[in-house]
C-alpha positions as a Markdown table, in Angstrom:
| # | Residue | x | y | z |
|---|---|---|---|---|
| 1 | Unk | 103.7 | 112.6 | 106.9 |
| 2 | Unk | 105.1 | 109.1 | 106.1 |
| 3 | Unk | 108.4 | 109.1 | 104.2 |
| 4 | Unk | 110.6 | 106.3 | 103.0 |
| 5 | Unk | 114.0 | 107.1 | 101.6 |
| 6 | Unk | 116.1 | 104.4 | 100.0 |
| 7 | Unk | 119.8 | 104.4 | 99.3 |
| 8 | Unk | 122.6 | 101.9 | 98.4 |
| 9 | Unk | 121.8 | 101.1 | 94.8 |
| 10 | Unk | 124.3 | 101.1 | 92.0 |
| 11 | Unk | 126.2 | 99.1 | 89.4 |
| 12 | Unk | 127.6 | 95.8 | 90.4 |
| 13 | Unk | 129.1 | 92.9 | 88.5 |
| 14 | Unk | 127.4 | 89.5 | 88.4 |
| 15 | Unk | 128.2 | 87.6 | 91.6 |
| 16 | Unk | 128.7 | 90.8 | 93.6 |
| 17 | Unk | 126.8 | 92.1 | 96.6 |
| 18 | Unk | 124.9 | 95.3 | 97.6 |
| 19 | Unk | 123.1 | 96.4 | 100.7 |
| 20 | Unk | 120.1 | 98.7 | 100.3 |
| 21 | Unk | 118.9 | 100.9 | 103.1 |
| 22 | Unk | 115.5 | 102.5 | 103.7 |
| 23 | Unk | 115.1 | 105.2 | 106.4 |
| 24 | Unk | 111.5 | 105.7 | 107.6 |
| 25 | Unk | 109.8 | 108.7 | 109.3 |
| 26 | Unk | 106.4 | 109.9 | 110.1 |
| 27 | Unk | 105.0 | 106.7 | 111.8 |
| 28 | Unk | 105.7 | 104.3 | 114.6 |
| 29 | Unk | 108.2 | 102.2 | 112.8 |
| 30 | Unk | 108.3 | 99.4 | 115.3 |
| 31 | Unk | 104.6 | 98.6 | 114.8 |
| 32 | Unk | 104.7 | 98.1 | 111.0 |
| 33 | Unk | 105.9 | 95.4 | 108.6 |
| 34 | Unk | 108.4 | 96.7 | 106.1 |
| 35 | Unk | 108.9 | 95.3 | 102.6 |
| 36 | Unk | 111.2 | 95.6 | 99.6 |
| 37 | Unk | 109.7 | 95.4 | 96.1 |
| 38 | Unk | 111.4 | 95.7 | 92.8 |
| 39 | Unk | 110.4 | 96.6 | 89.3 |
| 40 | Unk | 112.4 | 95.6 | 86.2 |
| 41 | Unk | 111.9 | 97.4 | 82.9 |
| 42 | Unk | 108.7 | 96.3 | 81.2 |
| 43 | Unk | 107.6 | 94.2 | 84.2 |
| 44 | Unk | 105.2 | 94.5 | 87.1 |
| 45 | Unk | 106.4 | 95.5 | 90.5 |
| 46 | Unk | 107.0 | 92.4 | 92.6 |
| 47 | Unk | 107.5 | 91.6 | 96.2 |
| 48 | Unk | 111.1 | 90.7 | 97.2 |
| 49 | Unk | 110.9 | 90.4 | 101.0 |
| 50 | Unk | 108.9 | 91.4 | 104.0 |
| 51 | Unk | 110.0 | 91.7 | 107.7 |
| 52 | Unk | 107.6 | 91.8 | 110.6 |
| 53 | Unk | 110.1 | 91.1 | 113.3 |
| 54 | Unk | 113.7 | 89.9 | 113.0 |
| 55 | Unk | 112.5 | 86.3 | 113.3 |
| 56 | Unk | 109.5 | 86.7 | 111.1 |
| 57 | Unk | 110.4 | 87.3 | 107.5 |
| 58 | Unk | 109.3 | 86.1 | 104.2 |
| 59 | Unk | 110.9 | 86.1 | 100.7 |
| 60 | Unk | 109.9 | 85.6 | 97.1 |
| 61 | Unk | 110.4 | 82.0 | 96.2 |
| 62 | Unk | 112.6 | 82.8 | 93.3 |
| 63 | Unk | 115.4 | 84.4 | 95.3 |
| 64 | Unk | 116.6 | 81.3 | 97.1 |
| 65 | Unk | 118.7 | 82.4 | 100.0 |
| 66 | Unk | 120.6 | 85.2 | 98.2 |
| 67 | Unk | 118.8 | 88.1 | 99.8 |
| 68 | Unk | 118.3 | 88.9 | 103.5 |
| 69 | Unk | 116.0 | 91.5 | 104.9 |
| 70 | Unk | 116.6 | 93.0 | 108.3 |
| 71 | Unk | 115.5 | 96.0 | 110.4 |
| 72 | Unk | 117.0 | 98.2 | 113.1 |
| 73 | Unk | 114.1 | 99.8 | 114.9 |
| 74 | Unk | 116.2 | 102.3 | 116.9 |
| 75 | Unk | 117.3 | 103.8 | 113.6 |
| 76 | Unk | 113.9 | 103.3 | 111.8 |
| 77 | Unk | 115.8 | 101.6 | 109.0 |
| 78 | Unk | 115.2 | 98.4 | 107.0 |
| 79 | Unk | 117.9 | 96.8 | 105.0 |
| 80 | Unk | 118.2 | 94.4 | 102.1 |
| 81 | Unk | 121.4 | 92.5 | 101.8 |
| 82 | Unk | 121.8 | 91.1 | 98.3 |
| 83 | Unk | 124.4 | 88.5 | 97.5 |
| 84 | Unk | 125.4 | 86.6 | 94.4 |
| 85 | Unk | 123.6 | 89.2 | 92.3 |
| 86 | Unk | 122.5 | 88.2 | 88.8 |
| 87 | Unk | 121.6 | 90.3 | 85.7 |
| 88 | Unk | 118.0 | 89.4 | 86.3 |
| 89 | Unk | 118.1 | 91.2 | 89.6 |
| 90 | Unk | 118.5 | 94.5 | 87.7 |
| 91 | Unk | 115.5 | 96.7 | 88.7 |
| 92 | Unk | 114.4 | 99.7 | 90.7 |
| 93 | Unk | 114.1 | 98.6 | 94.3 |
| 94 | Unk | 111.4 | 100.2 | 96.4 |
| 95 | Unk | 110.8 | 100.3 | 100.1 |
| 96 | Unk | 107.2 | 99.9 | 101.3 |
| 97 | Unk | 105.0 | 99.9 | 104.3 |
| 98 | Unk | 101.3 | 99.5 | 104.6 |
| 99 | Unk | 99.0 | 101.4 | 106.9 |
| 100 | Unk | 95.5 | 99.8 | 106.8 |
| 101 | Unk | 94.7 | 99.6 | 103.1 |
| 102 | Unk | 97.2 | 102.3 | 102.1 |
| 103 | Unk | 100.6 | 101.5 | 100.6 |
| 104 | Unk | 103.5 | 103.9 | 101.1 |
| 105 | Unk | 106.5 | 103.9 | 98.8 |
| 106 | Unk | 109.9 | 105.4 | 98.6 |
| 107 | Unk | 111.3 | 106.9 | 95.5 |
| 108 | Unk | 113.3 | 103.8 | 94.6 |
| 109 | Unk | 116.9 | 103.0 | 94.1 |
| 110 | Unk | 118.3 | 101.6 | 90.9 |
| 111 | Unk | 120.3 | 98.3 | 91.0 |
| 112 | Unk | 122.1 | 97.3 | 87.8 |
| 113 | Unk | 123.9 | 94.0 | 87.6 |
| 114 | Unk | 126.2 | 93.9 | 84.6 |
| 115 | Unk | 129.7 | 93.1 | 83.6 |
């Protein structure tokens, strides 16, 4: 059974940083791309970043270079380092992997950027 468990969300002031973690189980982690998505209130879920290998990553154009996705295969964990956070980054952040045509999701972790 595939499970994705996110952690690391919270309340942060504008300009602050957070690192999200997602621990995976139930599949051969090394073989799969991992992604972070986010969903703000009243908006559609959107892709934030995807990592295939440490040197093969992609990001939403709107983020600039503020976010960094990484993975540690030995710990079956994917991370999202978020810097210079803005109020518009407020959302529930979800970990994702895809097996064939099936998407698997974590439960999400809330990130709130507010002074």
